[in-house]
N, C-alpha and C positions, 0 to 999 in steps of 0.2 A: 411515547416516542422512545425508540431505542436505536442508538447510533445514527439518528436522523431518519429512520424509517417509521412511518405511521403504522402502528400495529393494529389499528382498527380495520384495515383492509389490506389484502395481499398486494404487494408490488407497488404501493404508493410511496414515493420518496419525496421528502421535503428537504432538498439540499440546494443551497445557493452558493454563489461564489464567495470566497473569503472577503472580498471587498464590500459585499452587501452589508450595510449597517442595519437593515430592517429585520433580518432573520437572525435567530440565535445561532451561535457556533455550536455544532454538535461534536460528539466524540469522534465521529468519522472524519470531520474536518480537521481535528487535531491530529489524528493518525496520518492523514494525507499531508499535513503540514510537516510533521516529523520526517516523513519519507522524502520530502523535498531536499533535505540536507544531505549533501554528498558525504558528510563526515559520520552520519549515523551508522552505516555499516562498518566503518572502520573503528569507531569508538565504542559502539554498543551493538555488536552483531546479533546478540540474542534478542534484543528489543526489535531490531529491524526485521529479523526473521519472523518474529511473532506478528508484527504488523502486516507483512506481506502474506503470511498464512491466514490471517483474519480476512484480508481482502479476497484471497482465493476462496475461502468458505462462503463469503457473501456473494461472490460472483458465480459460484456453483449452485447456490440455492435457487430454487424455482421461483420463490416469491421476490427475492431481492436482486436477482441477476440482471434483468432487463433495465430497470431504472439506474442501477449502479454502473453498469457498462456504458449506458448512455452518458452518464455524468463523467465518467473517466475519459471517454473519448471526446468530450466537448472541447471546444477551442480553448477555454480557460484552463482546463486541466491538461489535455494532451498527455495523459499519464503514461501510456505505453511507450511512446517515442522517447520521452524524457528519461524514463527509468531504464529502458534498454540501453540508452546512451551512457547512463551512469554506471550500469553494470559492466558494459564493455570497457569504459575508461578506467574502472577501478583495477582491473587486472587481478593478479594474485599476489603481488608483492606486498610486504608489510601487513600480512594477515594475522596480526596479534591484537587482542582486545586490550582494554585498559588495565586489566588485571594480569596481563602477560601470559594467560593460558592460551597458547597457540592452538591446541587441539580443538577446544570448544569454539574458538573464534572461526576456525576454518570450517568446521562442521556447520555452524550457524550460517555462515556466508553461503555455503553450498545449498543448504535448505532454503535460504532466502532466494537464491537464483532459481531454484526449482519452483518455488511458489510463484515467482514472477513469470516464469516461462509457462507454467501451467495455467495461470490466469490469462496470459496472452493467447494460449491455445484455445481457451474458451471463447475468446473474442473472435478468433479466426473461424 
């Protein structure tokens, strides 16, 4: 199993809600939990951008797209609505990362937004 995907067959996904104690938490669960924090793009923009880019790659892949999109749009995740609201609310003020490197932080946030919007475009 890799990122919660069963590699023995294409498109089979074993993801459960975070609240489920019966199923193990996968790397994908951890990534989605990280992205729930509105402070991640402000404090660690490069990490946030890489997490959104990984989701984009998984949503664009023919084997993982359908099950992951189904999981992201589920009532428990409602991923696209929540993350679009976070991006809209974040604005562009205070776009410096913890190291003070404004240029890298701004570029990472722009790539993060691009990955989120491209993932949403796959959903539409």
